[in-house]
N, CA and C of each residue as an Amber inpcrd file, in Angstrom:
protein
   303
  83.1760000  62.8920000  84.4020000  82.8440000  61.6540000  85.0920000
  81.3270000  61.5740000  85.2260000  80.7660000  60.4270000  84.9440000
  79.3240000  60.2690000  85.0470000  78.9050000  60.1880000  86.5070000
  77.6210000  60.4920000  86.7350000  77.1030000  60.4270000  88.1030000
  77.2000000  59.0150000  88.6610000  77.0060000  58.0320000  87.7980000
  77.0720000  56.6390000  88.2280000  78.4510000  56.3080000  88.7820000
  79.5180000  56.7390000  88.0860000  80.8790000  56.4930000  88.5480000
  81.1600000  57.2460000  89.8390000  80.6550000  58.4800000  89.9350000
  80.8550000  59.2780000  91.1490000  80.1920000  58.6040000  92.3420000
  79.0070000  58.0490000  92.1270000  78.3130000  57.3630000  93.2140000
  79.0710000  56.1210000  93.6610000  79.6680000  55.4030000  92.7100000
  80.4270000  54.2110000  93.0620000  81.6610000  54.5620000  93.8810000
  82.2420000  55.7390000  93.6450000  83.4410000  56.1610000  94.3660000
  83.1300000  56.7540000  95.7370000  81.8960000  57.1880000  95.9420000
  81.5260000  57.7810000  97.2270000  81.6430000  56.7280000  98.3280000
  82.2980000  57.1160000  99.4130000  82.4850000  56.2120000 100.5410000
  81.8220000  56.8390000 101.7580000  80.9800000  56.0900000 102.4080000
  80.3410000  56.5770000 103.6280000  81.2010000  56.1590000 104.8090000
  81.5110000  57.1330000 105.6510000  82.3330000  56.8850000 106.8230000
  81.5040000  57.1950000 108.0540000  81.4240000  56.2410000 108.9570000
  80.7390000  56.4620000 110.2240000  81.7450000  57.0540000 111.2020000
  81.4120000  58.1900000 111.7740000  82.2980000  58.8610000 112.7220000
  81.7920000  58.5910000 114.1290000  82.6740000  58.1030000 114.9870000
  82.3410000  57.7980000 116.3710000  83.2100000  58.6600000 117.2760000
  82.5900000  59.3820000 118.1880000  83.3320000  60.1760000 119.1630000
  83.4290000  59.3990000 120.4610000  84.6490000  59.1060000 120.8740000
  84.8460000  58.4210000 122.1380000  84.5880000  59.3620000 123.3110000
  84.3430000  58.7980000 124.4700000  84.0700000  59.6010000 125.6590000
  85.2170000  60.5560000 125.9900000  86.4430000  60.1710000 125.6420000
  87.5980000  60.9920000 125.9840000  87.7430000  62.2290000 125.1000000
  87.0380000  62.2780000 123.9550000  87.1660000  63.4350000 123.0600000
  85.8470000  64.1410000 122.7430000  84.7340000  63.5840000 123.1120000
  83.4520000  64.1310000 122.6660000  83.1640000  65.5320000 123.1900000
  83.7450000  65.9350000 124.3000000  83.5080000  67.2780000 124.8220000
  84.4810000  68.3050000 124.2680000  85.4540000  67.8520000 123.5080000
  86.4060000  68.7730000 122.9100000  87.3930000  69.3180000 123.9350000
  88.2450000  70.2090000 123.4540000  89.2580000  70.8210000 124.2970000
  89.4630000  72.2450000 123.8060000  89.2900000  73.2170000 124.6790000
  89.4340000  74.6190000 124.2930000  90.9050000  74.9350000 124.0470000
  91.1850000  75.5800000 122.9270000  92.5370000  76.0300000 122.6010000
  92.4810000  77.4770000 122.1360000  93.5570000  78.2170000 122.3850000
  93.6030000  79.6130000 121.9550000  94.9360000  79.9790000 121.3180000
  95.7010000  78.9620000 120.9660000  96.9960000  79.1840000 120.3390000
  97.3280000  77.9480000 119.5140000  98.0710000  78.1370000 118.4480000
  98.4810000  76.9970000 117.6240000  99.8950000  77.2230000 117.1300000
 100.5970000  76.1310000 116.9040000 101.8940000  76.2070000 116.2330000
 101.9500000  75.0770000 115.2240000 102.6350000  75.3640000 114.1300000
 102.6800000  74.4150000 113.0260000 104.1310000  74.2100000 112.6030000
 104.4990000  72.9490000 112.4470000 105.8170000  72.5540000 111.9510000
 105.6060000  71.7140000 110.7100000 106.5890000  71.6520000 109.8500000
 106.5000000  70.7340000 108.7110000 107.8840000  70.3580000 108.2210000
 107.9110000  69.2140000 107.5620000 109.0880000  68.7930000 106.8080000
 108.5840000  68.3190000 105.4500000 109.3720000  67.6290000 104.7180000
 108.9800000  67.2300000 103.3670000 107.7840000  66.2790000 103.3510000
 107.5990000  65.4910000 104.4010000 106.5840000  64.4420000 104.3570000
 105.4050000  64.6230000 105.2990000 105.4670000  65.5930000 106.2130000
 104.3650000  65.7310000 107.1640000 104.2500000  67.1370000 107.7240000
 103.0490000  67.4560000 108.1760000 102.7560000  68.6810000 108.9080000
 102.3600000  68.2810000 110.3160000 102.7990000  69.0380000 111.2910000
 102.4210000  68.8150000 112.6880000 101.7410000  70.0770000 113.1770000
 100.5180000  69.9330000 113.6560000  99.7400000  71.0440000 114.1880000
  99.5120000  70.7970000 115.6690000 100.0870000  71.6560000 116.4970000
  99.8590000  71.5930000 117.9380000  98.7790000  72.5990000 118.3060000
  97.7370000  72.1340000 118.9700000  96.6800000  72.9830000 119.4970000
  97.0020000  73.2230000 120.9690000  97.1860000  74.4870000 121.3350000
  97.6820000  74.8530000 122.6640000  96.6610000  75.6650000 123.4480000
  96.7690000  75.5950000 124.7650000  96.0030000  76.4770000 125.6400000
  96.9830000  77.3140000 126.4430000  96.8540000  78.6220000 126.3060000
  97.6750000  79.5740000 127.0450000  96.7610000  80.3230000 128.0070000
  96.8540000  80.0280000 129.3230000  95.9840000  80.7200000 130.2870000
  96.2760000  82.2200000 130.3020000  95.2590000  83.0170000 130.6300000
  95.4790000  84.4550000 130.7330000  96.6200000  84.7710000 131.7060000
  97.4220000  85.7390000 131.3610000  98.5350000  86.2280000 132.1850000
  99.5490000  85.1340000 132.5230000  99.7110000  84.1770000 131.6070000
 100.6760000  83.1030000 131.7920000 101.6370000  83.1110000 130.6130000
 102.8030000  82.5350000 130.8250000 103.7710000  82.4060000 129.7340000
 104.0190000  80.9410000 129.3930000 103.2010000  80.0440000 129.9570000
 103.3780000  78.6230000 129.6910000 102.1120000  78.0540000 129.0500000
 102.2600000  77.6050000 127.8140000 101.1420000  77.0160000 127.0810000
 101.2450000  75.4960000 127.1450000 100.1010000  74.8440000 127.2020000
 100.0220000  73.3940000 127.2510000  99.4750000  72.8670000 125.9310000
 100.1350000  71.8450000 125.3800000  99.6200000  71.2070000 124.1730000
  98.4060000  70.3800000 124.5620000  97.2540000  70.7170000 123.9880000
  96.0260000  69.9840000 124.2630000  95.7980000  68.8630000 123.2610000
  96.3270000  69.0650000 122.0390000  96.1580000  68.0540000 121.0030000
  97.2210000  68.2670000 119.9400000  97.6490000  67.1890000 119.3020000
  98.6280000  67.2660000 118.2220000  98.0860000  66.4840000 117.0390000
  98.0540000  67.1360000 115.8760000  97.6450000  66.4840000 114.6400000
  98.8590000  66.2920000 113.7570000  99.0260000  65.1010000 113.2210000
 100.0800000  64.8080000 112.2570000  99.3860000  64.5300000 110.9300000
  99.7260000  65.3310000 109.9180000  99.0400000  65.2470000 108.6400000
 100.0260000  65.1080000 107.4910000  99.6010000  64.4050000 106.4560000
 100.3720000  64.4010000 105.2160000 100.2000000  65.7810000 104.5780000
 101.1130000  66.1710000 103.6700000 100.9290000  67.4500000 102.9780000
  99.5690000  67.5490000 102.2710000  99.1110000  66.4610000 101.6640000
  97.8050000  66.4740000 101.0070000  96.6960000  66.7520000 102.0030000
  96.7110000  66.0600000 103.1460000  95.6590000  66.2690000 104.1350000
  95.7460000  67.6580000 104.7620000  96.9440000  68.2100000 104.9020000
  97.0880000  69.5790000 105.3910000  96.4290000  70.5520000 104.4150000
  96.6340000  70.3340000 103.1260000  96.0300000  71.2020000 102.1070000
  94.5150000  71.0720000 102.1150000  94.0090000  69.8510000 102.2540000
  92.5640000  69.6380000 102.3210000  91.9660000  70.2760000 103.5770000
  92.6690000  70.1890000 104.7080000  92.2120000  70.8370000 105.9450000
  92.1750000  72.3500000 105.7540000  93.2090000  72.9040000 105.1270000
  93.2660000  74.3370000 104.8350000  92.0540000  74.7670000 104.0060000
  91.7410000  74.0060000 102.9600000  90.5980000  74.3240000 102.1030000
  89.2810000  74.2200000 102.8730000  89.1430000  73.1750000 103.6900000
  87.9080000  72.9900000 104.4600000  87.7220000  74.1110000 105.4790000
  88.8070000  74.5240000 106.1440000  88.7050000  75.6360000 107.0930000
  88.3230000  76.9250000 106.3750000  88.9470000  77.1710000 105.2220000
  88.6200000  78.3700000 104.4490000  87.1650000  78.3900000 104.0270000
  86.6740000  77.2600000 103.5550000  85.2780000  77.1710000 103.1300000
  84.3380000  77.4070000 104.3160000  84.6420000  76.8040000 105.4570000
  83.7900000  76.9700000 106.6270000  83.8510000  78.3910000 107.1790000
  85.0170000  79.0310000 107.1180000  85.1110000  80.4260000 107.5380000
  84.2800000  81.3210000 106.6310000  84.2900000  81.0680000 105.3380000
  83.4700000  81.8510000 104.4070000  81.9860000  81.7090000 104.7250000
  81.5410000  80.4900000 104.9700000  80.1360000  80.2510000 105.3160000
  79.7960000  80.9640000 106.6280000  80.6860000  80.8630000 107.6140000
  80.4750000  81.5120000 108.9020000  80.3220000  83.0240000 108.7240000
  81.2430000  83.6340000 107.9520000  81.2150000  85.0860000 107.7750000
  80.0060000  85.5430000 106.9620000  79.5410000  84.7340000 106.0400000
  78.3090000  85.0650000 105.3220000  77.1320000  85.1180000 106.2780000
  77.1310000  84.2130000 107.2430000  76.0030000  84.1100000 108.1750000
  76.1040000  85.1120000 109.3320000  77.3300000  85.3040000 109.8780000
  77.4860000  86.0940000 111.1010000  78.2750000  87.3880000 110.9280000
  78.8330000  87.6210000 109.7600000  79.6350000  88.8190000 109.5320000
  81.1220000  88.5170000 109.6080000  81.9040000  89.4820000 109.1280000
  83.3580000  89.3060000 109.0480000  83.9860000  89.1400000 110.4260000
  84.9440000  88.2630000 110.4930000  85.7330000  88.0570000 111.7120000
  86.8660000  89.0740000 111.6740000  86.9880000  89.8780000 112.7120000
  88.0140000  90.9160000 112.7750000  89.0750000  90.5170000 113.7980000
  90.2410000  90.0400000 113.3300000  91.3060000  89.7010000 114.2880000
  91.7580000  90.9480000 115.0450000  92.1150000  90.7560000 116.3030000
  92.6830000  91.8520000 117.0770000  94.1360000  92.0080000 116.6850000
  94.7240000  93.1120000 117.0260000  96.1060000  93.4080000 116.6400000
  97.0410000  92.2600000 117.0140000  97.8320000  91.7970000 116.0530000
  98.8000000  90.7330000 116.2890000  98.2500000  89.3330000 116.1040000
  96.9300000  89.1990000 115.9800000  96.3260000  87.8750000 115.8600000
  96.2000000  87.3950000 114.4280000  96.4630000  88.2680000 113.4550000
  96.3130000  87.8550000 112.0650000  97.6010000  87.3330000 111.4670000
  98.6330000  87.2020000 112.2780000  99.9050000  86.6690000 111.8130000
  99.9240000  85.1470000 111.9920000 100.6480000  84.4340000 111.1300000
 100.7350000  82.9870000 111.3000000 101.2300000  82.6210000 112.6940000
 100.5800000  81.6690000 113.3090000 100.9630000  81.2560000 114.6540000
 100.3880000  82.1530000 115.7210000  99.5020000  83.0610000 115.3360000
  98.9040000  83.9920000 116.2830000  97.9090000  83.2960000 117.2020000
  97.4420000  84.0280000 118.1740000  96.4900000  83.4920000 119.1400000
  95.1770000  83.2080000 118.4460000  94.5890000  82.0670000 118.7450000
  93.2730000  81.7010000 118.2190000  92.2350000  81.9760000 119.2790000
  91.2630000  82.8190000 118.9730000  90.1660000  83.0880000 119.9270000
  88.8500000  82.7120000 119.3220000
């Protein structure tokens, strides 16, 4: 593909953070569900010494967008580890659905 065609396909998106989300939400646990047409990612907060986690945010993604998110997270983790060193999960945290710290 020529550079000219690539430039024509490039779309600039303005991202606006509303007041209700701009400060983010701390999460330390995640769970993921999927069916044939969608992935659901729940971002949870589990307080220390508690057995009840609260869903702080839920993402609903198409399989394509889930794959793109996976690739983007992997790329960003690689950049992070190049800059700050390897991330060493604690015991039990490297399993799918493990605690996110």
